[in-house]
C-alpha positions in Angstrom: 30.8 1.2 47.1 31.6 -0.7 43.8 31.7 0.6 40.3 32.0 -1.7 37.3 33.3 -0.6 33.8 32.8 -3.3 31.2 35.0 -3.4 28.1 32.4 -1.6 26.0 32.3 1.3 28.4 36.0 1.8 28.6 38.0 4.1 26.3 39.0 2.6 23.0 42.4 3.3 21.4 44.6 2.0 18.6 48.1 2.5 17.1 49.3 2.1 13.6 45.9 1.8 12.0 44.6 -0.8 14.4 47.7 -3.0 14.5 47.6 -2.5 18.3 44.3 -2.0 19.9 43.6 -0.8 23.5 40.8 -0.6 26.0 41.5 1.8 28.8 39.8 1.5 32.1 41.4 4.8 33.0 41.8 7.0 30.0 43.6 10.4 29.6 41.7 13.3 31.1 40.4 14.5 27.6 39.0 11.0 26.7 35.4 9.9 27.2 34.6 6.6 28.8 35.9 4.4 31.6 36.9 5.9 34.9 38.6 9.3 35.3 42.0 9.3 37.1 41.8 8.8 40.9 44.1 8.5 43.8 47.6 8.4 42.2 46.4 6.2 39.3 46.6 8.5 36.3 46.2 6.1 33.3 45.6 2.4 32.7 45.5 0.6 29.3 45.2 -3.0 28.2 46.8 -3.3 24.8 47.0 -6.3 22.4 48.9 -6.5 19.0 47.1 -8.0 16.0 50.4 -8.2 14.2 54.0 -7.4 15.0 53.9 -3.6 15.5 56.1 -0.8 16.9 55.0 2.3 18.8 57.7 4.9 17.8 59.9 6.9 20.1 57.9 9.3 22.3 58.7 11.3 25.4 57.6 11.0 29.1 58.2 13.3 32.0 57.4 13.1 35.7 55.1 10.0 35.7 56.1 6.6 36.9 55.1 4.0 34.2 54.7 0.3 34.7 54.4 -2.1 31.8 53.3 -5.7 32.6 53.5 -8.4 30.0 50.3 -10.4 30.3 51.0 -12.7 27.4 53.6 -13.1 24.6 56.7 -11.0 24.2 57.5 -7.3 23.6 60.7 -5.3 23.1 61.5 -1.9 24.6 64.0 0.9 23.8 64.6 4.1 25.6 67.0 7.0 25.6 68.5 6.0 28.9 69.7 2.5 28.1 69.9 3.1 24.3 69.3 -0.5 23.3 66.4 -2.8 22.7 65.5 -5.2 25.5 63.1 -8.2 25.4 60.4 -8.7 27.9 58.5 -12.0 28.2 55.2 -13.1 29.8 55.1 -12.1 33.5 58.0 -9.6 33.2 57.5 -6.0 34.5 59.2 -2.8 33.4 59.3 0.3 35.6 60.1 3.7 34.1 60.6 6.6 36.5 60.5 9.3 33.8 61.7 12.1 36.1 63.1 15.1 34.2 62.5 13.4 30.9 63.0 10.2 28.9 61.8 8.9 25.5 61.0 5.3 24.7 59.6 3.0 22.1 57.8 -0.3 22.3 57.6 -3.2 19.9 54.7 -5.6 20.6 54.7 -9.0 18.9 51.6 -10.5 17.3 49.1 -11.7 19.9 51.1 -10.3 22.8 49.2 -8.3 25.4 50.3 -5.8 28.1 49.1 -3.4 30.7 50.6 0.1 30.8 49.8 2.0 33.9 50.9 5.5 34.9 51.3 6.5 38.5 51.6 10.0 39.8 54.6 10.0 42.3 54.2 13.7 43.2 55.0 15.5 39.9 56.1 18.7 41.8 59.1 16.7 42.9 59.5 13.9 40.3 60.0 16.2 37.3 63.3 17.3 38.9 64.6 13.8 39.5 67.0 11.8 37.3 65.1 9.3 35.1 65.5 5.6 35.9 64.6 2.4 34.1 64.4 -1.2 35.5 63.3 -4.6 34.3 62.0 -7.3 36.6 61.9 -10.9 35.2 58.9 -13.1 36.0 60.9 -15.4 38.3 61.3 -12.5 40.8 57.6 -12.9 41.7 56.6 -15.9 43.8 53.1 -17.0 44.4 51.8 -17.6 48.0 48.7 -19.7 47.3 46.5 -17.8 44.8 48.3 -14.5 45.4 51.4 -13.2 43.7 52.8 -9.9 45.1 54.3 -7.6 42.5 54.7 -4.1 43.9 54.7 -2.7 47.5 55.3 -4.1 51.0 57.0 -7.5 50.9 57.0 -7.5 47.1 60.0 -7.4 44.8 59.2 -4.0 43.4 59.1 -0.7 45.3 57.9 2.4 43.4 57.9 6.1 44.3 54.1 6.5 44.1 52.7 6.6 47.6 50.7 3.7 49.1 50.6 1.5 45.9 50.4 -2.2 46.3 49.9 -4.5 43.2 49.2 -8.2 43.2 47.7 -10.9 40.9 45.2 -13.5 42.0 44.8 -16.8 40.2 41.6 -18.2 41.8 40.3 -21.7 41.8 38.0 -21.1 44.7 36.3 -18.2 46.5 38.5 -15.6 48.0 38.3 -12.6 50.4 40.4 -9.4 50.2 40.7 -7.3 53.3 40.9 -3.5 52.7 40.2 -0.4 54.8 37.9 2.5 54.1 40.8 4.7 53.1 41.9 2.3 50.4 40.7 2.0 46.8 40.8 -1.5 45.3 41.1 -1.6 41.5 40.6 -4.9 39.8 41.0 -5.9 36.1 39.6 -9.3 35.2 42.0 -11.0 32.8 40.1 -14.3 32.7 37.1 -15.9 34.4 33.6 -15.4 35.5 32.8 -14.3 39.0 30.9 -12.2 41.4 32.4 -9.3 43.4 30.3 -7.8 46.1 27.4 -9.7 44.6 27.8 -8.2 41.1 28.4 -10.4 38.1 31.8 -9.7 36.6 33.4 -11.1 33.4 36.6 -11.0 31.4 38.0 -7.5 30.7 35.7 -5.9 33.3 37.3 -3.2 35.4 36.1 -2.9 39.0 36.7 0.0 41.4 35.9 -0.6 45.1 36.1 1.9 48.0 34.9 2.5 51.5 34.8 -1.2 52.4 36.6 -3.4 54.9 36.4 -6.7 53.0 35.7 -7.7 49.5 34.2 -11.1 48.8 34.9 -12.8 45.5 32.7 -15.7 44.4 34.0 -17.5 41.3 32.0 -19.4 38.7 35.2 -20.6 36.9 38.9 -20.3 37.4 39.7 -16.6 37.3 42.8 -14.4 36.9 42.6 -10.9 38.5 45.1 -8.1 38.4 44.7 -5.9 41.5 46.0 -2.5 42.7 45.3 -1.0 46.1 45.8 2.8 46.4 45.1 5.5 49.0 42.2 7.9 48.9 44.2 10.2 51.3 47.5 11.0 49.7 50.0 13.3 51.4 50.6 15.3 48.2 48.5 17.0 45.5 48.3 15.0 42.3 48.1 16.2 38.7 44.3 15.8 38.6 43.6 17.1 42.1 
């Protein structure tokens, strides 16, 4: 089964009067559009800054939060490290917010990022000590078209169960093996392609489940950001 959410059908958001704009393939539960939270993926936003702009200090608790710098540079401040740190294209930041942490982001003009929230079992995580870690882009090595970011045999391990994250830079057709208990989520950063015989374009979000193999046919060089997650978690999530 495949579901496609184009940019127009995703949730729209903005900060600072439109200085930073977002489209959210997975919005917050009260927002209309896009996909609702599933598995242990609670929230997913693509954000781009039209000018240098800062999102002020704000709190998080329980959730595990990944920020991935797609292009440009950003700066980050939180109440754990108590200083600003610069993140460049390809860098990843992981916040395990645990019992509570506040942070602020400054996104430079034309920079773009993903921010993705994972549910690591909130019944336990809200009692854990918060943690923050940066991972520079040179930690992530491509093996052919695939660059592993999070999960088995990848540089980053997170608390959220069963999550694997990778990026694909495709110059030719490609096949992804899955299993019926996995959900494959794909955000198209660039390109034109077909997935499971459906036409897909830049900024489309694709959710695929109950399949053993996913065939990708490209029309032009394509960059895909992919997450596999489990449809059968061992714990109850915030939304289930």
